[in-house]
One Martini backbone bead per residue (centre of mass of N, CA, C, O) as a GRO file, in nm:
protein
  495
    1MET     BB    1  -0.508   1.996   2.970
    2ARG     BB    2  -0.628   2.084   2.680
    3ASP     BB    3  -0.954   2.245   2.530
    4PHE     BB    4  -0.796   2.326   2.255
    5VAL     BB    5  -0.728   2.452   1.937
    6LEU     BB    6  -0.422   2.567   1.800
    7LEU     BB    7  -0.426   2.833   1.554
    8TYR     BB    8  -0.339   2.974   1.237
    9VAL     BB    9  -0.474   3.235   1.012
   10ASN     BB   10  -0.308   3.446   0.844
   11GLY     BB   11  -0.166   3.519   1.144
   12VAL     BB   12  -0.420   3.436   1.315
   13GLU     BB   13  -0.544   3.357   1.610
   14HIS     BB   14  -0.692   3.034   1.719
   15ARG     BB   15  -0.950   2.895   1.941
   16VAL     BB   16  -1.074   2.563   1.929
   17ALA     BB   17  -1.397   2.447   2.034
   18GLY     BB   18  -1.598   2.209   2.045
   19ASP     BB   19  -1.779   2.163   1.759
   20GLU     BB   20  -1.560   2.319   1.581
   21ALA     BB   21  -1.345   2.073   1.610
   22PHE     BB   22  -1.549   1.879   1.397
   23VAL     BB   23  -1.452   2.024   1.133
   24PRO     BB   24  -1.364   2.119   0.849
   25LEU     BB   25  -1.152   2.352   0.738
   26SER     BB   26  -1.334   2.462   0.512
   27ASP     BB   27  -1.569   2.539   0.702
   28PHE     BB   28  -1.417   2.728   0.889
   29LEU     BB   29  -1.331   2.932   0.673
   30ARG     BB   30  -1.620   2.998   0.548
   31TYR     BB   31  -1.817   3.018   0.818
   32SER     BB   32  -1.630   3.149   1.047
   33LEU     BB   33  -1.425   3.348   0.853
   34SER     BB   34  -1.504   3.424   0.552
   35GLN     BB   35  -1.298   3.240   0.367
   36CYS     BB   36  -1.399   3.192   0.029
   37GLY     BB   37  -1.157   3.105  -0.156
   38THR     BB   38  -1.211   2.834  -0.047
   39LYS     BB   39  -1.305   2.557  -0.216
   40VAL     BB   40  -1.587   2.322  -0.278
   41VAL     BB   41  -1.658   2.001  -0.435
   42CYS     BB   42  -1.591   1.684  -0.347
   43ALA     BB   43  -1.488   1.611  -0.042
   44GLU     BB   44  -1.208   1.404  -0.124
   45GLY     BB   45  -0.926   1.526  -0.249
   46ASP     BB   46  -0.939   1.548  -0.591
   47CYS     BB   47  -0.950   1.871  -0.701
   48GLY     BB   48  -0.805   2.123  -0.520
   49ALA     BB   49  -0.990   2.376  -0.446
   50CYS     BB   50  -0.903   2.356  -0.118
   51SER     BB   51  -0.625   2.453  -0.114
   52VAL     BB   52  -0.363   2.470   0.129
   53LEU     BB   53  -0.130   2.595   0.362
   54LEU     BB   54   0.071   2.396   0.585
   55GLY     BB   55   0.216   2.477   0.902
   56ARG     BB   56   0.505   2.344   1.068
   57LEU     BB   57   0.719   2.258   1.306
   58ASN     BB   58   1.073   2.255   1.296
   59ALA     BB   59   1.254   2.156   1.563
   60ALA     BB   60   1.554   2.150   1.449
   61CYS     BB   61   1.523   2.481   1.319
   62ASP     BB   62   1.304   2.689   1.394
   63ARG     BB   63   1.061   2.643   1.170
   64ILE     BB   64   0.837   2.679   0.903
   65GLU     BB   65   0.664   2.428   0.722
   66TYR     BB   66   0.521   2.408   0.396
   67VAL     BB   67   0.216   2.245   0.276
   68PRO     BB   68  -0.003   2.093   0.073
   69VAL     BB   69  -0.365   2.076   0.124
   70ASN     BB   70  -0.684   1.947   0.193
   71ALA     BB   71  -0.940   2.108   0.359
   72CYS     BB   72  -1.175   1.888   0.341
   73ILE     BB   73  -0.955   1.652   0.485
   74GLN     BB   74  -0.912   1.861   0.730
   75TYR     BB   75  -0.947   1.859   1.054
   76MET     BB   76  -0.930   2.046   1.333
   77TYR     BB   77  -0.798   1.815   1.520
   78GLN     BB   78  -0.527   1.810   1.326
   79LEU     BB   79  -0.434   2.147   1.376
   80ASP     BB   80  -0.244   2.163   1.596
   81CYS     BB   81   0.001   2.370   1.562
   82THR     BB   82  -0.080   2.567   1.307
   83HIS     BB   83  -0.039   2.725   0.976
   84ILE     BB   84  -0.275   2.884   0.776
   85VAL     BB   85  -0.277   2.938   0.417
   86THR     BB   86  -0.452   3.120   0.203
   87VAL     BB   87  -0.526   3.290  -0.078
   88GLU     BB   88  -0.559   3.556   0.083
   89GLY     BB   89  -0.263   3.523   0.233
   90LEU     BB   90  -0.080   3.586  -0.045
   91LYS     BB   91  -0.073   3.867  -0.025
   92VAL     BB   92   0.098   4.182  -0.100
   93ASP     BB   93   0.012   4.457   0.038
   94GLY     BB   94  -0.289   4.390  -0.096
   95ASP     BB   95  -0.165   4.247  -0.335
   96LEU     BB   96  -0.086   4.061  -0.573
   97ASN     BB   97   0.100   3.817  -0.636
   98THR     BB   98   0.297   3.688  -0.878
   99ILE     BB   99   0.111   3.444  -0.935
  100GLN     BB  100  -0.163   3.582  -0.950
  101GLN     BB  101  -0.080   3.780  -1.178
  102SER     BB  102  -0.002   3.560  -1.385
  103MET     BB  103  -0.291   3.445  -1.415
  104VAL     BB  104  -0.399   3.701  -1.539
  105ASP     BB  105  -0.196   3.749  -1.778
  106CYS     BB  106  -0.240   3.426  -1.885
  107HIS     BB  107  -0.532   3.329  -1.860
  108GLY     BB  108  -0.582   3.103  -1.604
  109ALA     BB  109  -0.885   3.216  -1.587
  110GLN     BB  110  -1.239   3.181  -1.585
  111CYS     BB  111  -1.445   3.103  -1.362
  112GLY     BB  112  -1.238   3.052  -1.089
  113TYR     BB  113  -1.285   2.804  -0.896
  114CYS     BB  114  -0.986   2.664  -0.926
  115THR     BB  115  -0.769   2.888  -0.884
  116PRO     BB  116  -0.685   2.885  -0.584
  117GLY     BB  117  -0.561   2.598  -0.591
  118PHE     BB  118  -0.343   2.657  -0.802
  119ILE     BB  119  -0.195   2.875  -0.648
  120VAL     BB  120  -0.118   2.714  -0.404
  121ALA     BB  121   0.042   2.495  -0.558
  122MET     BB  122   0.249   2.691  -0.674
  123CYS     BB  123   0.355   2.803  -0.406
  124SER     BB  124   0.468   2.533  -0.306
  125LEU     BB  125   0.686   2.514  -0.521
  126PHE     BB  126   0.836   2.782  -0.436
  127GLU     BB  127   0.883   2.702  -0.139
  128ALA     BB  128   1.073   2.444  -0.216
  129CYS     BB  129   1.268   2.662  -0.307
  130ASP     BB  130   1.605   2.698  -0.226
  131LYS     BB  131   1.798   2.976  -0.221
  132SER     BB  132   2.054   2.894  -0.036
  133GLY     BB  133   2.128   2.569  -0.071
  134GLU     BB  134   2.010   2.498   0.219
  135SER     BB  135   1.922   2.330   0.474
  136CYS     BB  136   1.822   2.324   0.811
  137GLN     BB  137   2.084   2.113   0.851
  138SER     BB  138   2.325   2.219   0.666
  139GLU     BB  139   2.262   2.080   0.396
  140LYS     BB  140   2.270   1.998   0.087
  141THR     BB  141   2.054   2.066  -0.160
  142GLU     BB  142   1.843   1.929  -0.447
  143LYS     BB  143   1.673   2.187  -0.484
  144PRO     BB  144   1.583   2.359  -0.739
  145CYS     BB  145   1.509   2.690  -0.873
  146ALA     BB  146   1.422   2.574  -1.130
  147ILE     BB  147   1.120   2.599  -1.307
  148THR     BB  148   0.974   2.342  -1.447
  149ARG     BB  149   0.739   2.185  -1.627
  150GLU     BB  150   0.743   1.921  -1.470
  151ALA     BB  151   0.714   2.046  -1.188
  152VAL     BB  152   0.441   2.181  -1.242
  153SER     BB  153   0.280   1.932  -1.318
  154ASP     BB  154   0.323   1.785  -1.049
  155ALA     BB  155   0.202   2.013  -0.861
  156LEU     BB  156  -0.091   1.989  -1.041
  157THR     BB  157  -0.217   1.699  -1.007
  158GLY     BB  158  -0.448   1.791  -0.774
  159ASN     BB  159  -0.572   1.983  -1.011
  160LEU     BB  160  -0.878   2.103  -1.143
  161CYS     BB  161  -0.987   2.193  -1.487
  162ARG     BB  162  -1.271   2.252  -1.714
  163CYS     BB  163  -1.211   2.538  -1.895
  164THR     BB  164  -0.916   2.653  -1.951
  165GLY     BB  165  -0.676   2.487  -1.924
  166TYR     BB  166  -0.332   2.409  -1.870
  167GLU     BB  167  -0.145   2.587  -2.039
  168SER     BB  168  -0.196   2.869  -1.902
  169ILE     BB  169  -0.115   2.775  -1.618
  170ILE     BB  170   0.172   2.683  -1.676
  171LYS     BB  171   0.259   2.957  -1.793
  172ALA     BB  172   0.221   3.114  -1.529
  173ALA     BB  173   0.443   2.965  -1.372
  174MET     BB  174   0.680   3.008  -1.586
  175SER     BB  175   0.665   3.338  -1.564
  176VAL     BB  176   0.790   3.331  -1.290
  177ASP     BB  177   1.003   3.494  -1.080
  178GLU     BB  178   1.154   3.359  -0.814
  179LYS     BB  179   1.282   3.629  -0.696
  180GLU     BB  180   0.980   3.770  -0.670
  181TYR     BB  181   0.896   3.572  -0.465
  182LYS     BB  182   0.715   3.582  -0.165
  183ARG     BB  183   0.768   3.437   0.110
  184LEU     BB  184   0.622   3.327   0.400
  185GLU     BB  185   0.856   3.415   0.594
  186ASN     BB  186   0.801   3.720   0.503
  187LEU     BB  187   0.494   3.749   0.548
  188TYR     BB  188   0.545   3.537   0.812
  189PRO     BB  189   0.702   3.567   1.071
  190PRO     BB  190   0.798   3.286   1.275
  191ALA     BB  191   0.832   3.362   1.580
  192THR     BB  192   0.541   3.335   1.688
  193PHE     BB  193   0.489   3.039   1.611
  194VAL     BB  194   0.732   2.905   1.739
  195GLY     BB  195   0.671   2.989   2.029
  196ALA     BB  196   0.383   2.867   2.054
  197PHE     BB  197   0.451   2.571   1.964
  198LYS     BB  198   0.667   2.507   2.174
  199LYS     BB  199   0.471   2.549   2.417
  200HIS     BB  200   0.209   2.347   2.301
  201CYS     BB  201   0.274   2.073   2.139
  202ASP     BB  202   0.320   1.893   2.423
  203GLU     BB  203   0.017   1.910   2.463
  204PRO     BB  204  -0.251   1.769   2.553
  205VAL     BB  205  -0.578   1.700   2.398
  206PHE     BB  206  -0.927   1.770   2.503
  207VAL     BB  207  -1.238   1.739   2.322
  208LYS     BB  208  -1.585   1.828   2.364
  209GLY     BB  209  -1.882   1.763   2.219
  210SER     BB  210  -2.202   1.682   2.160
  211ASP     BB  211  -2.111   1.386   1.991
  212ALA     BB  212  -1.796   1.424   2.057
  213GLU     BB  213  -1.447   1.315   2.088
  214PHE     BB  214  -1.098   1.416   2.150
  215PHE     BB  215  -0.753   1.289   2.137
  216LYS     BB  216  -0.415   1.431   2.198
  217PRO     BB  217  -0.141   1.280   2.213
  218THR     BB  218   0.236   1.272   2.304
  219ASP     BB  219   0.239   0.954   2.362
  220VAL     BB  220   0.222   0.616   2.350
  221LYS     BB  221   0.104   0.554   2.628
  222SER     BB  222  -0.150   0.735   2.603
  223ALA     BB  223  -0.260   0.608   2.348
  224VAL     BB  224  -0.299   0.322   2.459
  225GLU     BB  225  -0.485   0.391   2.692
  226TYR     BB  226  -0.713   0.509   2.523
  227ARG     BB  227  -0.753   0.260   2.344
  228SER     BB  228  -0.822   0.066   2.579
  229ASN     BB  229  -1.075   0.246   2.680
  230ASN     BB  230  -1.135   0.294   2.339
  231PRO     BB  231  -1.166   0.062   2.100
  232ALA     BB  232  -1.371   0.238   1.898
  233CYS     BB  233  -1.181   0.432   1.814
  234VAL     BB  234  -1.065   0.671   1.588
  235ILE     BB  235  -0.780   0.688   1.393
  236VAL     BB  236  -0.578   0.990   1.336
  237SER     BB  237  -0.372   1.159   1.095
  238GLY     BB  238  -0.402   1.230   0.784
  239GLY     BB  239  -0.712   1.147   0.680
  240THR     BB  240  -0.754   1.054   0.364
  241ASP     BB  241  -0.995   0.846   0.448
  242VAL     BB  242  -1.159   0.915   0.699
  243CYS     BB  243  -1.260   1.203   0.598
  244VAL     BB  244  -1.424   1.104   0.365
  245ASN     BB  245  -1.622   0.930   0.535
  246LEU     BB  246  -1.724   1.168   0.694
  247ASN     BB  247  -1.835   1.345   0.457
  248LYS     BB  248  -2.025   1.086   0.354
  249GLY     BB  249  -2.151   0.940   0.617
  250ARG     BB  250  -2.016   0.647   0.688
  251ILE     BB  251  -1.918   0.786   0.954
  252GLU     BB  252  -1.981   0.831   1.335
  253PRO     BB  253  -1.774   0.911   1.559
  254GLY     BB  254  -1.742   0.955   1.911
  255LYS     BB  255  -1.427   0.869   1.895
  256LEU     BB  256  -1.097   1.024   1.888
  257MET     BB  257  -0.751   0.979   1.771
  258VAL     BB  258  -0.462   1.193   1.753
  259LEU     BB  259  -0.118   1.152   1.608
  260THR     BB  260   0.037   1.435   1.534
  261HIS     BB  261   0.218   1.442   1.842
  262VAL     BB  262   0.369   1.176   1.865
  263ALA     BB  263   0.646   1.078   1.990
  264GLY     BB  264   0.868   0.919   1.739
  265LEU     BB  265   0.670   0.895   1.469
  266GLU     BB  266   0.871   1.086   1.272
  267GLU     BB  267   1.071   0.867   1.207
  268LEU     BB  268   1.350   0.825   0.963
  269LYS     BB  269   1.543   0.521   0.949
  270THR     BB  270   1.838   0.333   0.957
  271ASN     BB  271   1.892  -0.029   1.037
  272GLY     BB  272   2.107  -0.109   0.849
  273LYS     BB  273   1.890  -0.285   0.616
  274VAL     BB  274   1.663  -0.118   0.771
  275LEU     BB  275   1.364   0.055   0.750
  276GLU     BB  276   1.230   0.312   0.964
  277VAL     BB  277   0.876   0.389   0.992
  278GLY     BB  278   0.689   0.613   1.110
  279ALA     BB  279   0.348   0.673   1.155
  280ARG     BB  280   0.397   0.999   1.062
  281VAL     BB  281   0.510   0.949   0.796
  282SER     BB  282   0.503   1.068   0.497
  283LEU     BB  283   0.471   0.989   0.167
  284ARG     BB  284   0.652   1.214   0.063
  285ARG     BB  285   0.900   1.153   0.232
  286LEU     BB  286   0.931   0.865   0.127
  287GLU     BB  287   0.961   0.930  -0.166
  288GLU     BB  288   1.227   1.090  -0.137
  289PHE     BB  289   1.395   0.857  -0.024
  290PHE     BB  290   1.339   0.649  -0.284
  291GLN     BB  291   1.449   0.791  -0.540
  292LYS     BB  292   1.745   0.643  -0.510
  293SER     BB  293   1.720   0.370  -0.345
  294LEU     BB  294   1.403   0.301  -0.484
  295PRO     BB  295   1.247   0.365  -0.771
  296GLU     BB  296   1.012   0.159  -0.779
  297PHE     BB  297   0.866   0.275  -0.516
  298HIS     BB  298   0.865   0.572  -0.593
  299HIS     BB  299   0.657   0.547  -0.819
  300ILE     BB  300   0.421   0.447  -0.653
  301LEU     BB  301   0.414   0.699  -0.466
  302ARG     BB  302   0.380   0.918  -0.691
  303ILE     BB  303   0.086   0.769  -0.782
  304PHE     BB  304  -0.094   0.759  -0.525
  305GLY     BB  305  -0.126   1.081  -0.540
  306SER     BB  306  -0.140   1.376  -0.461
  307PRO     BB  307   0.043   1.602  -0.298
  308GLN     BB  308  -0.179   1.656  -0.086
  309ILE     BB  309  -0.193   1.358   0.000
  310ARG     BB  310   0.116   1.291   0.053
  311TYR     BB  311   0.152   1.510   0.283
  312ALA     BB  312  -0.062   1.353   0.474
  313GLY     BB  313  -0.017   1.074   0.428
  314THR     BB  314   0.049   0.730   0.537
  315LEU     BB  315   0.174   0.417   0.564
  316ALA     BB  316   0.021   0.327   0.817
  317GLY     BB  317  -0.258   0.400   0.703
  318ASN     BB  318  -0.252   0.209   0.458
  319ILE     BB  319  -0.237  -0.042   0.635
  320ALA     BB  320  -0.482   0.005   0.833
  321ASN     BB  321  -0.703   0.008   0.609
  322GLY     BB  322  -0.685  -0.279   0.443
  323SER     BB  323  -0.676  -0.274   0.148
  324PRO     BB  324  -0.661  -0.483  -0.145
  325ILE     BB  325  -0.554  -0.194  -0.311
  326ALA     BB  326  -0.305  -0.121  -0.175
  327ASP     BB  327  -0.013   0.005  -0.299
  328SER     BB  328   0.204  -0.096  -0.070
  329LEU     BB  329   0.165  -0.403   0.003
  330PRO     BB  330   0.316  -0.580  -0.201
  331PHE     BB  331   0.596  -0.472  -0.121
  332LEU     BB  332   0.579  -0.557   0.181
  333PHE     BB  333   0.547  -0.857   0.129
  334VAL     BB  334   0.818  -0.921  -0.042
  335THR     BB  335   1.015  -0.787   0.190
  336GLY     BB  336   0.923  -0.863   0.485
  337SER     BB  337   0.760  -0.674   0.640
  338GLU     BB  338   0.698  -0.484   0.947
  339VAL     BB  339   0.495  -0.429   1.226
  340GLU     BB  340   0.483  -0.202   1.496
  341VAL     BB  341   0.326  -0.261   1.805
  342ALA     BB  342   0.125  -0.109   2.067
  343GLY     BB  343   0.052  -0.195   2.411
  344VAL     BB  344  -0.008  -0.278   2.734
  345LYS     BB  345   0.217  -0.526   2.697
  346GLY     BB  346   0.358  -0.377   2.458
  347GLU     BB  347   0.576  -0.480   2.205
  348ARG     BB  348   0.535  -0.583   1.855
  349ARG     BB  349   0.573  -0.805   1.568
  350ILE     BB  350   0.434  -0.803   1.226
  351LYS     BB  351   0.376  -0.933   0.946
  352VAL     BB  352   0.215  -0.806   0.684
  353SER     BB  353   0.128  -1.093   0.562
  354GLU     BB  354  -0.015  -1.145   0.878
  355LEU     BB  355  -0.229  -0.901   0.945
  356TYR     BB  356  -0.476  -1.033   0.787
  357SER     BB  357  -0.817  -1.183   0.836
  358GLY     BB  358  -0.962  -0.975   0.638
  359TYR     BB  359  -1.164  -0.743   0.539
  360ARG     BB  360  -1.027  -0.488   0.705
  361LYS     BB  361  -0.867  -0.700   0.897
  362MET     BB  362  -0.691  -0.726   1.201
  363VAL     BB  363  -0.475  -0.890   1.454
  364LEU     BB  364  -0.525  -0.686   1.657
  365SER     BB  365  -0.564  -0.556   1.940
  366GLU     BB  366  -0.769  -0.318   2.093
  367ASP     BB  367  -0.495  -0.161   2.215
  368GLU     BB  368  -0.352  -0.140   1.941
  369ILE     BB  369  -0.083   0.028   1.764
  370ILE     BB  370   0.080   0.173   1.510
  371VAL     BB  371   0.435   0.288   1.505
  372ARG     BB  372   0.586   0.095   1.285
  373VAL     BB  373   0.794   0.032   0.993
  374HIS     BB  374   0.975  -0.256   0.863
  375ILE     BB  375   1.215  -0.234   0.586
  376PRO     BB  376   1.371  -0.444   0.388
  377MET     BB  377   1.623  -0.395   0.182
  378PRO     BB  378   1.703  -0.461  -0.116
  379SER     BB  379   1.924  -0.605  -0.294
  380GLN     BB  380   2.120  -0.573  -0.576
  381SER     BB  381   2.030  -0.874  -0.678
  382THR     BB  382   1.745  -0.779  -0.687
  383ILE     BB  383   1.443  -0.832  -0.861
  384LEU     BB  384   1.214  -0.553  -0.888
  385LYS     BB  385   0.852  -0.534  -0.936
  386LEU     BB  386   0.597  -0.282  -0.981
  387TYR     BB  387   0.225  -0.272  -0.992
  388LYS     BB  388  -0.024  -0.045  -1.148
  389VAL     BB  389  -0.367  -0.076  -1.226
  390SER     BB  390  -0.537   0.186  -1.406
  391LYS     BB  391  -0.720   0.426  -1.571
  392ARG     BB  392  -0.515   0.610  -1.428
  393GLU     BB  393  -0.217   0.717  -1.318
  394HIS     BB  394  -0.353   0.945  -1.161
  395LEU     BB  395  -0.584   0.965  -0.929
  396ASP     BB  396  -0.624   0.637  -0.870
  397ILE     BB  397  -0.767   0.343  -0.825
  398SER     BB  398  -0.700   0.027  -0.815
  399SER     BB  399  -0.744  -0.281  -0.994
  400PHE     BB  400  -0.429  -0.368  -0.981
  401THR     BB  401  -0.164  -0.544  -0.804
  402ALA     BB  402   0.208  -0.585  -0.793
  403ALA     BB  403   0.475  -0.814  -0.675
  404ILE     BB  404   0.813  -0.894  -0.797
  405SER     BB  405   1.064  -1.117  -0.657
  406LEU     BB  406   1.416  -1.190  -0.741
  407GLU     BB  407   1.677  -1.420  -0.818
  408ARG     BB  408   1.998  -1.501  -0.982
  409ASN     BB  409   2.149  -1.823  -1.084
  410GLY     BB  410   2.205  -1.745  -1.359
  411GLU     BB  411   1.937  -1.924  -1.505
  412LYS     BB  412   1.825  -1.928  -1.220
  413ILE     BB  413   1.573  -1.921  -0.980
  414ALA     BB  414   1.547  -1.724  -0.672
  415ASN     BB  415   1.364  -1.608  -0.424
  416ALA     BB  416   1.060  -1.600  -0.478
  417ARG     BB  417   0.819  -1.321  -0.484
  418VAL     BB  418   0.452  -1.297  -0.459
  419ALA     BB  419   0.211  -1.022  -0.501
  420TYR     BB  420  -0.146  -0.949  -0.485
  421GLY     BB  421  -0.393  -0.708  -0.585
  422GLY     BB  422  -0.740  -0.721  -0.646
  423VAL     BB  423  -0.806  -1.071  -0.593
  424ALA     BB  424  -0.929  -1.016  -0.300
  425ALA     BB  425  -0.992  -0.936   0.031
  426VAL     BB  426  -0.680  -0.958   0.011
  427VAL     BB  427  -0.370  -0.959   0.002
  428LEU     BB  428  -0.159  -1.183  -0.189
  429LYS     BB  429   0.028  -1.457  -0.148
  430LEU     BB  430   0.206  -1.687  -0.386
  431PRO     BB  431   0.322  -1.997  -0.318
  432LYS     BB  432   0.292  -2.165  -0.583
  433THR     BB  433   0.443  -1.969  -0.766
  434GLU     BB  434   0.704  -1.961  -0.607
  435GLU     BB  435   0.768  -2.265  -0.618
  436PHE     BB  436   0.782  -2.285  -0.925
  437LEU     BB  437   1.015  -2.072  -0.977
  438ASN     BB  438   1.204  -2.220  -0.807
  439GLY     BB  439   1.470  -2.342  -1.018
  440LYS     BB  440   1.405  -2.215  -1.270
  441THR     BB  441   1.418  -2.098  -1.575
  442PHE     BB  442   1.487  -1.794  -1.728
  443SER     BB  443   1.181  -1.763  -1.902
  444LEU     BB  444   0.902  -1.727  -2.083
  445ASP     BB  445   0.776  -2.003  -2.022
  446THR     BB  446   0.790  -1.985  -1.715
  447PHE     BB  447   0.607  -1.726  -1.687
  448ARG     BB  448   0.359  -1.844  -1.823
  449GLN     BB  449   0.316  -2.068  -1.615
  450ALA     BB  450   0.304  -1.883  -1.369
  451GLY     BB  451   0.052  -1.727  -1.461
  452ALA     BB  452  -0.140  -1.972  -1.451
  453ILE     BB  453  -0.105  -2.027  -1.152
  454ALA     BB  454  -0.184  -1.748  -1.042
  455ALA     BB  455  -0.480  -1.750  -1.150
  456LYS     BB  456  -0.551  -1.996  -0.945
  457GLU     BB  457  -0.485  -1.830  -0.663
  458VAL     BB  458  -0.722  -1.644  -0.735
  459THR     BB  459  -1.039  -1.438  -0.630
  460PRO     BB  460  -1.195  -1.244  -0.811
  461ILE     BB  461  -1.399  -0.964  -0.877
  462SER     BB  462  -1.662  -0.768  -0.982
  463ASP     BB  463  -1.637  -0.418  -1.069
  464VAL     BB  464  -1.588  -0.084  -1.152
  465ARG     BB  465  -1.262  -0.157  -1.210
  466GLY     BB  466  -1.332  -0.468  -1.284
  467SER     BB  467  -1.329  -0.773  -1.394
  468LYS     BB  468  -1.263  -1.091  -1.332
  469ASP     BB  469  -1.132  -1.159  -1.609
  470TYR     BB  470  -0.937  -0.922  -1.613
  471ARG     BB  471  -0.777  -1.005  -1.354
  472LEU     BB  472  -0.692  -1.282  -1.451
  473GLN     BB  473  -0.527  -1.180  -1.691
  474LEU     BB  474  -0.334  -1.009  -1.524
  475ALA     BB  475  -0.214  -1.237  -1.351
  476ALA     BB  476  -0.075  -1.359  -1.603
  477ASN     BB  477   0.057  -1.113  -1.768
  478ILE     BB  478   0.256  -0.996  -1.549
  479MET     BB  479   0.474  -1.214  -1.590
  480GLU     BB  480   0.556  -1.138  -1.872
  481LYS     BB  481   0.628  -0.848  -1.814
  482PHE     BB  482   0.857  -0.914  -1.624
  483PHE     BB  483   1.038  -1.053  -1.824
  484PHE     BB  484   1.070  -0.815  -2.034
  485GLU     BB  485   1.190  -0.616  -1.800
  486SER     BB  486   1.439  -0.835  -1.700
  487ALA     BB  487   1.564  -0.912  -1.943
  488ASP     BB  488   1.810  -0.946  -2.147
  489GLU     BB  489   1.915  -0.897  -2.466
  490LYS     BB  490   1.985  -1.196  -2.527
  491GLU     BB  491   1.712  -1.317  -2.440
  492LEU     BB  492   1.536  -1.148  -2.638
  493ALA     BB  493   1.687  -1.236  -2.907
  494CYS     BB  494   1.587  -1.551  -2.876
  495LEU     BB  495   1.266  -1.519  -2.942
   0.00000   0.00000   0.00000
């Protein structure tokens, strides 16, 4: 078992052990390596000033794939067998690369504090553009090489600038000739990384610091054993919530378990009409899967957070966090999704709607961990609508969430399923509302009555994201919104 974290930064190998393994990547870059181009502002993953490119081995095709992440909420113990490229590492033969130069030419920087993060985010967009037209599995890719304004805006969702304004920054990205951009695989030939990661990524890692220890298992059995022996340990994968709490001093765990290399948990596959999502599958990967198969959930995932958050965060983590305003939970409730958990006694499945016993409390045993999520895909006859109400569309925590699913037998409603979030200590399934809807005529009056019933089934509180009365009104109004979005033209014309 190894006692250090192996990683590369801008092509240089580092072996990190002891207390240094328990700091954010941003601190390691700035204080240990004096790579100060990576800035820190919020320490929450919201501003993007600390963006870096994180490369991991794609075992299927023996190459390194790079994604943008926030260095402030990636801790060193999450980064075993990775290659980190910072803004300093993007230079070509000591000169600015084409994107950096374009930011200069287009006056995309003023104070310059946010500039490194923007450049990294832009580079991630160009890295995702496949010149060859083929993916590493030799299948045709649908990633176009034309960098559109919409694509640039999406890529920069997680980056904030207070002084320059976005127009000059977007212009900088649009002005770059993709053919002149030198990709990371050319700046950093992958052979060295691939060889080192293949040799070491399957090794478990245990590092002890002055006040904490972490364990990186490589199989479910070892993970369960460590969890069983250390039930109070904090489990980390993407870390998009845990690491924020660490930065803010809300938690100080003495023991952590890192799931970044547990075999089998990276799988995303269909089993009949059920999608199986491994606990390590990122939200970004899930978003790409649902883009065509279920656009309604794709939209919710797309506005879940910035690209930097979605590339790191996982569906299993969103479930385990247990927040009553978790964006994915209403969808999982109405689809009858299940979590597969593993413990010392074996594996079992639990319906997501039966997983929570209270605020951020799950019914799991102390030795159990989530290994997969099973999502029954809605049939073509199912009408499904998902809602997220927040003060901003992107990069905001929900005030209220909802999922409404039903089928129609002519004018009658069947198989109605309703779940609301942000209206109680846990996400709620609304059985009285469902019972009322089933068998009723699909009409505006029906949904108005259903809204009134739904408002009586919830018990919201007032907080900084919305008052109790506001949420009660939403609980009622969302039913009408569902009707207007689902009714056909003939039904709407009769109103």
